[in-house]
N, C-alpha and C positions, 0 to 999 in steps of 0.2 A: 365563408371564412371559418365556420365551425363544423366539426364533426360531433354529432350528438350520440353518446353511448346508449346502448340498449338498457343498461343498468339505470341510467338517469331517467330514461323514458318510463321505465316500469316502476321505479321507486318514487318519482315525483311527477305523476301525470298531470297535476294542476299547475306546474311551475312554468316559468318563462325565462329566457335569457335575452337581454338586450345588448347590442354591440354598436358602438359608434367609432368609426375610424376617420381621422381628419389629417390632412397634410397642410403644408405651408403655415404651421403654427409657430409661435414663439412662447418663451416661458420666462419673462422677466420676473424679478423678485417682487415688484409692485407695479401697479398700473392705475392711473387716476380714474379712468372710466369704470374699471372693475371695482375699485374701492368705493366709488359712489353707489354702484348697484349693491354692493355688500352692505353699506350703511342703510340703504332703503330696505333691503331684505330683513335686516335686524329689526328695524322699526315695524315693518309689516308683521313679522312673527310675534313680536311683543304685543301688538295690538289685537292679534287674532285669538290668542290663547290666554285663558284666565286661571287655569289650574293644571297641575300635573295629571290629574285624573282625566281631564278633557283631552290632553295629548294621548294618553294611554288608550283611549277609546277609539282613536282614529283607525280606519281600516288598514292602512299599510303598517302602522305600528303594531296592531294586533297580530297581523300575519307574521311579521318578523319575530315578535316576542314568542309566539307559539313555536316557531322554528328553533330559536335559540334555547328555549326551555328544554327541548329534547336533549341538548348537550350540556344542560346545567349552566348555561351562560345567559347573560343579559344583553339586550340589543344596544350597542354603544351609540348608535345615532340618536336614540331616544335620550340618552344621558347628555349628549352634546346639545341637543335641542333644549333640554331643560336648563342647561348652563347658560345658553344665550338668552332664552326667553325669561326665565325666572330669577337668574342670578345676575343678569345684566352684563355678562361677559361678551366681549366682541368675538366675531369670527376670527380665528387665528390667521396671522400673516405667515404664509409658507412660501408659495410661488404661484404665479398666475394660473397655470394650468390646473394645479392641484386645488386652488381656491375656486376656480370655475366649476370643478366637479363637486367640491364640498358644499358650495352654495346651493347647488341643485339637490344634493342629498338632503340638506336641511329643509329646503322648500318642499320637496316631494316625499321625503322620508324613505327613499329607495336606496338600498345598499349598492355602492358603485366602487370599482377599482380602476385606477389609471395606470397605463403602461406606455413606455416608449415603443412604438410599433416597429421601429427598425432594430430593436433589441430582441424581438420575438423570432423564434425559429419555427415557421409553420410546418405542419398544420396545427391548428388549435383544436383541442378536444374538451368538451364539457362532459364530466363524468361524476362518479361518486367515490369518495375515498374508502379504502379498505381498512384504514387505521394503521397501515404499515409504511406508507410513503413518508418521505421527509422532503423538506425544502427550506431554503434560507429566506427568512422573513425580511421585511423592510428594515428592521433594526439590526440585521446581521446575525440574528440567532437562528440556529437550526431547529426546525419544528417538526414534530411527528403529527400527522393528520388525525382527525377524529373520524372514526368509522361512521359512515353514513352521511358525512358532510359533503356538500357540493364542492367540486373543484374544477378548475380550468388548468389544462396543461398544454405546453407546446411540445416540439420534438425533443427538447432537452430535459424539461422538468416541469413541475407544477409552477404556475405563475400566480395563482391566488386560490384561496378557499374562503368560504363564508366566515367560518369561526375565527380564523387566524389572519385573514387579510392578504394583501398582495406580497409578492416576492421582492427581493432586492435587485436581482439581475436585470429585470425589465423595468425598473423604476423610472419615473419621469425625472429628467435632469434639466439643467439650464441649456443643454445642447439639443434637447428634443425638438425635432422638426416635424415628426409624424407621431400621432398619438392614438392610442386605443383606450376607450372607456368601455367597461363591461359592467352590466347591472344584473345582479342575481334577483330575479323575480320569483320569490318564494310563493307557494300556493296561497291564493287570496289577493295577489297583486294582478291588476287587470292589464290587458294588452294596451289600451289607450293611454292609461297612466304611465306605462313604461315608455311608450313611444314619445309622449309629451316630455317626459323626463330627459330623454336623450336629446330631443330638440332644444330643451332648455340649456343643457350643457353646451351644445353647439353655439347657441346664442351668446352665452357667457364667453366662450373662447373667441368669438368674432369681435367682442369688445376689445380684446387684446391684440388680435391678429385679424383685421378686416379681410385680408386676402385668403384666409383659411378656407379650405375646400373639404366638403364631406365626401369621403371615398366610399363609405359604407355605413348605412344605418338600417338595422334590421332587428326584428323581434323573433327569436327562435322559439318554437313550440315542441312539446314532446312528440306530437304526431307528424 
C-alpha cells in the first residue's frame, strides 16, 4: 500500500508507519455501543492518571513531544488527554469512524489520521517535507509544510502531515464505506504498541459496523 522514500528511511531510521484499511464500514453521527465504550474509556483514563506530570512521562508522549519540539510545536493529543482526564471534559461527538480513531488515540497516545479510502488516488508515499509543498487542511485552509516533517501523499497531493494533520479532499464523511487509518510512529514508538493500536481502532469500528472487514493492517519500517 505504501512506497517508502529513501529520505524518510535515512532521516527517521527509528520510525514506523502503521496502516489499517477497512471495508463495509459505516459512519453514523452516533452509535450506542460506541458511546458506551467511550464513557468506559473516559472513566478508565481518569482512574489511571493522577497528574499531568505522570502523563508527560509516558513513553509515547515523550517520543511525540520530542518530535514536535523540533518544530516548536506541542503534541495536541497530550492536551486532549489532559482535557479529558483532568478537566472532566467528554470525548467530543463527531461521527462514529472519527470517534473510533480518536478513542484509540487517547487510549494509546499514538498520532493517527483517518481518510476515505475511495477518495485516495494510489499509490501512497511516505516521505519527508521539503517545506515548499502545500495542501488543503481539514478546515479548508491551504497550508505550507514544515521542512523535515513526515508526510503522506497520494498521486494527487499530500493527504497528511504530522504537524498539520489530515487533508480535506480525502476526509471521512457520512458516505465513507472504505476507510484508511494511518499512524505516524515517531522514533521511540514500538512495533507491538503500534500494531495493538491499529487492532484497537478496528475493534472500535466493528462496534459500529460488525460486518466491517480488514483489508490491510501493516506496520512499515525504514528497512
